[in-house]
C-alpha positions as CSV (number, residue, x, y, z in Angstrom):
1,M,117.0,98.6,82.7
2,N,117.4,99.7,79.1
3,V,117.0,97.5,76.0
4,E,120.7,96.5,75.9
5,E,120.7,95.5,79.6
6,F,117.5,93.5,79.0
7,K,119.0,91.6,76.1
8,N,122.2,91.0,78.1
9,R,120.1,89.6,81.0
10,L,118.3,87.2,78.7
11,D,121.5,86.0,77.1
12,T,123.2,85.5,80.5
13,N,120.3,83.3,81.7
14,G,120.0,81.3,78.5
15,L,116.8,83.0,77.4
16,G,118.3,85.0,74.5
17,K,116.1,83.2,72.0
18,Y,113.1,85.0,73.3
19,F,114.4,88.6,72.7
20,D,113.0,88.9,69.1
21,K,109.6,88.0,70.4
22,L,109.7,90.3,73.5
23,N,111.4,93.3,71.9
24,P,108.4,94.5,69.8
25,I,106.2,94.8,72.8
26,L,108.6,96.7,75.1
27,R,107.3,100.0,76.3
28,N,109.2,102.9,77.7
29,T,108.6,103.6,81.4
30,I,109.9,106.4,83.6
31,R,111.2,104.9,86.8
32,L,111.0,106.9,90.1
33,Y,113.6,105.7,92.5
34,Q,112.7,107.3,95.8
35,K,115.2,108.6,98.4
36,T,114.2,109.5,102.0
37,T,114.8,113.3,102.1
38,D,114.1,116.0,104.7
39,E,111.2,118.1,103.4
40,K,113.3,121.3,103.6
41,D,115.8,119.7,101.2
42,I,113.2,119.1,98.5
43,A,112.8,122.2,96.3
44,I,109.3,123.7,95.8
45,G,107.8,122.1,92.8
46,Q,110.3,119.3,92.6
47,T,109.1,115.7,91.8
48,K,108.4,113.9,95.1
49,I,106.5,111.0,96.6
50,G,104.9,111.6,100.0
51,G,105.5,114.6,102.2
52,K,103.5,117.8,101.7
53,P,102.3,119.0,98.3
54,D,103.4,122.3,96.7
55,L,100.1,123.8,95.6
56,P,99.2,127.1,93.9
57,N,96.9,129.5,95.7
58,E,93.9,128.4,93.6
59,I,94.1,124.8,94.7
60,T,93.3,124.0,98.3
61,W,93.8,120.6,99.9
62,I,91.7,118.0,98.1
63,T,88.8,116.5,99.9
64,E,86.1,113.9,99.2
65,T,82.5,114.8,99.7
66,N,79.9,112.3,100.8
67,I,76.1,112.6,101.3
68,V,74.9,110.5,104.2
69,E,71.4,109.9,105.5
70,T,70.9,110.5,109.2
71,T,67.9,109.8,111.4
72,E,66.6,112.5,113.8
73,K,64.2,111.6,116.5
74,K,61.3,114.1,116.4
75,F,58.6,112.5,118.6
76,L,58.2,109.4,120.7
77,I,57.1,107.4,117.8
78,F,58.1,109.3,114.6
79,N,61.6,109.7,113.3
80,S,62.6,112.0,110.4
81,K,65.5,111.5,108.0
82,K,67.7,114.1,106.5
83,E,70.8,114.2,104.4
84,E,74.1,115.5,105.8
85,T,77.2,116.5,103.7
86,I,80.5,115.2,105.1
87,T,83.9,116.2,103.7
88,K,87.2,114.4,104.4
89,P,90.7,115.2,103.2
90,L,92.3,112.8,100.8
91,F,95.9,112.1,101.4
92,F,98.8,113.2,99.1
93,I,100.6,110.5,97.1
94,A,102.9,112.3,94.8
95,Q,103.6,115.4,92.6
96,I,105.3,115.0,89.3
97,N,107.2,117.9,87.8
98,L,106.7,117.3,84.0
99,T,109.7,119.5,83.0
100,E,111.9,117.1,85.0
101,T,110.3,113.9,83.5
102,S,110.1,115.1,79.9
103,P,113.6,114.1,78.9
104,F,112.8,110.5,79.9
105,D,109.4,110.4,78.0
106,K,110.5,108.6,74.9
107,E,107.0,108.3,73.4
108,N,106.2,112.0,74.1
109,L,102.9,111.1,75.9
110,L,103.1,113.5,78.8
111,P,102.9,117.3,78.8
112,K,106.3,119.0,78.6
113,T,105.5,121.4,81.5
114,G,103.4,121.7,84.6
115,L,102.8,119.4,87.6
116,L,100.6,116.4,88.2
117,Y,99.2,115.9,91.7
118,F,97.9,112.6,92.9
119,F,95.6,112.2,95.9
120,Y,93.7,109.1,97.4
121,S,91.3,108.2,100.1
122,A,92.8,108.6,103.6
123,E,91.1,105.4,104.7
124,Q,91.9,103.5,101.5
125,E,88.3,102.9,100.9
126,A,88.3,102.6,97.1
127,W,89.6,99.7,95.0
128,G,88.6,101.0,91.6
129,F,85.7,98.7,90.8
130,D,82.8,101.0,91.7
131,Y,82.1,104.3,89.9
132,K,80.5,105.6,93.1
133,D,84.1,105.9,94.5
134,K,85.0,108.5,91.9
135,N,85.5,111.2,94.6
136,K,87.9,109.0,96.6
137,F,90.9,109.8,94.4
138,K,91.9,112.9,92.5
139,L,94.4,113.7,89.7
140,I,95.1,117.4,89.0
141,Y,97.1,118.9,86.2
142,W,98.4,122.4,86.8
143,N,100.5,124.3,84.3
144,G,101.8,127.5,85.9
145,D,104.9,129.2,87.2
146,I,106.9,127.4,90.0
147,P,107.2,130.7,92.1
148,N,103.4,130.6,92.5
149,L,103.6,127.4,94.5
150,K,103.7,127.1,98.3
151,R,104.2,124.0,100.5
152,T,100.9,123.2,102.0
153,E,100.5,121.9,105.5
154,F,98.6,118.7,106.3
155,P,95.0,119.3,107.3
156,N,94.3,118.9,111.0
157,D,91.7,116.2,110.4
158,L,94.0,114.1,108.2
159,P,95.0,111.0,110.2
160,D,98.7,110.7,111.1
161,Y,98.9,107.4,109.3
162,S,98.0,109.2,106.1
163,C,100.8,111.8,106.4
164,F,103.6,110.0,104.6
165,K,107.3,110.7,104.8
166,P,108.7,112.7,101.9
167,C,111.0,111.2,99.3
168,S,112.8,112.9,96.5
169,V,113.3,110.8,93.4
170,D,115.9,109.9,90.9
171,I,114.3,109.7,87.4
172,K,115.4,107.2,84.8
173,S,114.1,106.0,81.4
174,E,113.8,102.2,81.3
175,V,111.9,99.5,79.5
176,S,108.7,97.8,80.7
177,L,107.1,94.5,79.9
178,P,103.6,93.1,80.5
179,S,103.0,91.2,83.7
180,Y,103.3,87.4,84.1
181,G,99.7,86.7,82.9
182,H,100.3,87.9,79.3
183,E,100.2,85.5,76.4
184,V,103.6,86.5,75.2
185,Y,105.2,84.3,77.9
186,E,103.3,81.1,76.8
187,D,106.4,79.8,74.9
188,F,108.5,79.6,78.0
189,A,109.5,76.0,78.8
190,D,109.2,74.6,82.3
191,G,111.6,76.5,84.6
192,E,112.3,79.3,82.1
193,D,109.4,81.4,83.4
194,D,110.8,81.3,87.0
195,K,114.3,82.2,85.7
196,F,112.8,85.1,83.7
197,W,111.0,86.6,86.7
198,E,113.7,86.0,89.2
199,E,116.8,86.8,87.2
200,V,115.8,88.9,84.2
201,Y,112.8,91.0,85.0
202,N,112.8,91.4,88.8
203,D,113.4,95.0,89.8
204,G,111.8,95.0,93.2
205,N,110.0,98.1,94.4
206,L,108.3,99.7,91.4
207,N,107.3,103.4,91.3
208,K,106.9,104.6,87.8
209,L,105.1,106.6,85.1
210,L,103.9,105.0,81.9
211,G,104.8,101.6,80.6
212,Y,103.0,98.4,81.7
213,S,101.5,97.9,85.1
214,D,103.2,95.4,87.4
215,N,100.2,93.4,88.5
216,I,99.7,91.6,91.8
217,Q,96.4,90.0,90.9
218,N,94.7,89.9,87.5
219,E,96.1,91.2,84.3
220,M,95.1,94.9,83.8
221,E,96.4,95.7,80.3
222,L,93.6,95.1,77.8
223,E,91.2,94.1,80.6
224,L,87.9,95.7,81.0
225,E,87.7,97.1,84.5
226,C,88.5,100.7,83.8
227,E,86.3,100.8,80.7
228,L,83.4,99.1,82.4
229,V,83.5,101.1,85.7
230,T,83.8,104.5,84.0
231,N,80.7,103.6,82.1
232,G,78.8,102.9,85.3
233,L,79.2,99.1,85.6
234,Y,80.1,97.6,88.9
235,C,83.1,95.3,88.8
236,G,83.4,94.2,92.4
237,D,81.7,90.9,91.3
238,P,80.9,89.3,87.9
239,S,77.8,91.4,87.4
240,G,79.6,94.2,85.5
241,Y,81.4,91.7,83.2
242,N,78.1,89.8,82.5
243,D,76.1,93.0,81.8
244,P,74.9,93.1,78.2
245,R,76.7,96.5,77.7
246,A,80.1,94.9,78.5
247,K,80.4,93.3,75.1
248,A,80.0,96.6,73.3
249,L,82.5,98.3,75.6
250,E,85.2,95.6,75.4
251,P,87.0,97.0,72.3
252,N,87.7,100.2,74.2
253,A,89.7,98.5,76.9
254,K,92.9,98.7,74.7
255,N,92.8,102.5,74.9
256,W,93.7,102.6,78.6
257,R,97.3,103.2,79.6
258,L,99.1,103.2,82.9
259,L,99.8,106.8,84.0
260,L,101.3,106.2,87.5
261,Q,102.1,103.2,89.7
262,I,103.1,103.6,93.3
263,D,104.3,100.6,95.3
264,S,104.1,99.9,99.0
265,N,107.4,101.0,100.4
266,E,109.4,101.6,103.6
267,E,111.0,104.9,102.5
268,N,107.6,106.7,102.7
269,E,106.0,104.2,105.1
270,M,103.3,103.7,102.5
271,M,101.3,100.4,102.7
272,W,98.4,99.7,100.3
273,G,96.3,96.9,101.7
274,D,98.6,93.9,102.1
275,C,101.8,95.0,100.3
276,G,99.7,96.3,97.4
277,R,100.2,98.9,94.6
278,L,98.2,101.9,93.5
279,Y,97.6,102.5,89.8
280,F,96.3,105.5,88.0
281,W,95.0,104.9,84.5
282,I,94.0,107.2,81.5
283,K,93.0,106.7,77.9
284,K,95.8,107.5,75.5
285,D,93.8,110.2,73.7
286,D,92.9,111.8,77.0
287,L,96.5,111.8,78.0
288,L,97.6,113.5,74.8
289,N,94.8,116.0,75.1
290,K,95.6,116.7,78.8
291,Q,92.2,115.5,79.9
292,F,93.3,114.2,83.3
293,D,89.9,114.5,84.8
294,N,89.0,111.4,82.8
295,S,91.6,109.2,84.6
296,W,90.7,106.2,86.8
297,F,92.2,104.5,89.8
298,S,92.7,100.9,91.0
299,L,94.4,99.1,93.9
300,Q,95.7,95.6,93.9
301,C,97.2,93.7,96.8
302,S,98.1,90.1,97.6
């Protein structure tokens, strides 16, 4: 949906009077409309969701490393404890060919060339509110020549339910608005908000780059979770938000931007919790400077 289509939908549903208020906060988003496609019919290095990643030789399948404490029985009475390192493969979510998406990046936020690879915990063990989970997702930026890529097979120890079906994508530039909890919708009269979300801004399955996040639970734009968690505060309960350091960090929340959103969908047989969505976040300056290691992750579901 572009700006003209958005305005027409408002007018058609008797909500045209709100266009002047909504228009200034519109953001460009790059929609990824997935199509179930046989893996062999997706070119090496092409933008895709699910399937097998096309990786350069210097990048092996991404794993998470955990240090666990085990107990070893030495004698009848005494036990000894030792640490054991366990590695598990992350599952592959998507690869984004930035040359393909660049014509649709109206704000020139993304690199013009290279690929972005997105991985996440095979057991979906991370929700984004604990910094200890930083090894349970991975975003990689690689800027090299496509002929150096090879299609990488799934690891033998990756569960079958984490080997998703491949989808190619149609890429389109569209407009994006904040989710329903934003203050911009406070002027809607009774019944107008339902009409807006059902008839004007209801695009179903949402896979996209940039723009606003489409939230299932709490509002994420301008909220503190990414900023607090990446500064070591736990946000799985109110403790992080009540920490004395939170007040000083609060102004930085506005710097975070949505990088990628992936929905639960039938085409890939992806399901995040209970029909949830995955979100990758990055600060705008880090995005412009290609500092993708500074990204963060969150999951929301109903």
